[in-house]
C-alpha positions in Angstrom: -17.6 37.0 35.5 -15.6 37.0 32.2 -15.5 33.9 30.0 -13.0 32.9 27.3 -14.5 32.4 23.9 -14.6 28.8 22.7 -12.6 29.8 19.5 -9.7 31.2 21.4 -6.6 29.1 21.6 -3.4 29.3 23.4 -0.5 30.8 21.4 1.8 28.1 19.9 5.2 27.7 21.3 7.9 28.6 18.8 9.5 25.6 17.1 13.1 24.9 17.7 15.5 25.2 14.8 16.3 21.5 15.0 12.6 20.6 14.8 12.1 22.9 11.8 15.1 21.5 10.0 14.0 17.9 10.7 10.5 18.7 9.3 12.0 20.2 6.2 14.2 17.1 5.7 11.3 14.7 6.1 9.1 16.7 3.8 11.9 16.7 1.2 12.1 12.9 1.4 8.4 12.5 1.1 8.4 14.6 -2.0 10.8 12.1 -3.6 8.4 9.3 -3.2 6.0 8.3 -5.9 2.8 6.1 -6.0 2.7 3.0 -8.2 1.0 5.0 -11.0 3.5 7.8 -10.8 6.5 5.5 -10.7 5.2 3.5 -13.6 4.8 6.7 -15.7 8.3 7.8 -14.5 10.0 4.7 -15.9 7.7 4.4 -18.9 5.6 1.3 -18.2 2.0 0.8 -17.3 0.8 0.7 -13.7 -0.3 -2.9 -14.2 3.2 -3.9 -15.5 4.9 -2.4 -12.5 2.4 -4.2 -10.1 3.2 -7.5 -11.9 7.0 -6.9 -11.7 6.6 -6.1 -7.9 4.5 -9.2 -7.1 6.5 -11.6 -9.3 9.8 -10.1 -8.3 10.8 -10.1 -11.9 12.8 -6.9 -11.5 14.3 -5.9 -8.2 13.0 -2.3 -8.0 13.0 -1.3 -4.3 9.7 -0.1 -2.9 8.3 1.1 0.4 5.2 -0.7 1.7 3.2 0.4 4.7 0.0 -1.5 5.1 -1.6 -1.5 1.6 0.2 1.7 0.5 3.2 1.3 -1.9 5.6 4.0 -2.8 8.8 4.2 -4.8 11.8 6.4 -4.1 12.8 8.5 -7.1 16.5 7.9 -6.4 15.9 4.1 -6.4 14.1 4.4 -9.8 16.9 6.4 -11.2 19.4 3.8 -10.0 17.4 1.0 -11.5 17.1 2.8 -14.8 20.9 3.4 -14.8 21.5 -0.3 -14.1 19.3 -1.1 -17.1 21.2 1.3 -19.4 23.1 -0.4 -22.3 25.4 1.7 -24.3 29.0 2.6 -25.2 31.3 1.0 -22.6 28.5 -0.7 -20.7 28.5 -4.5 -20.4 25.1 -6.2 -20.9 
């Protein structure tokens, strides 16, 4: 009687092209998300300041909250920074 070793596993089915593309797209989006500390460093303020702004709604910087985890999208931070830019041709 021949037994199969416990470490042997069935070969994985090949992933579909659509599934692989979707995974790459989602991974790309995840890489564009920053934690509160990373986002604060990105815009040049302290982590505590960004937490205060978020809780007091002093600035409307979009964020993602899932449970207790908070993340910021880099594109949203860039848009917020652009909206705060004052210079030639810009109106305060």
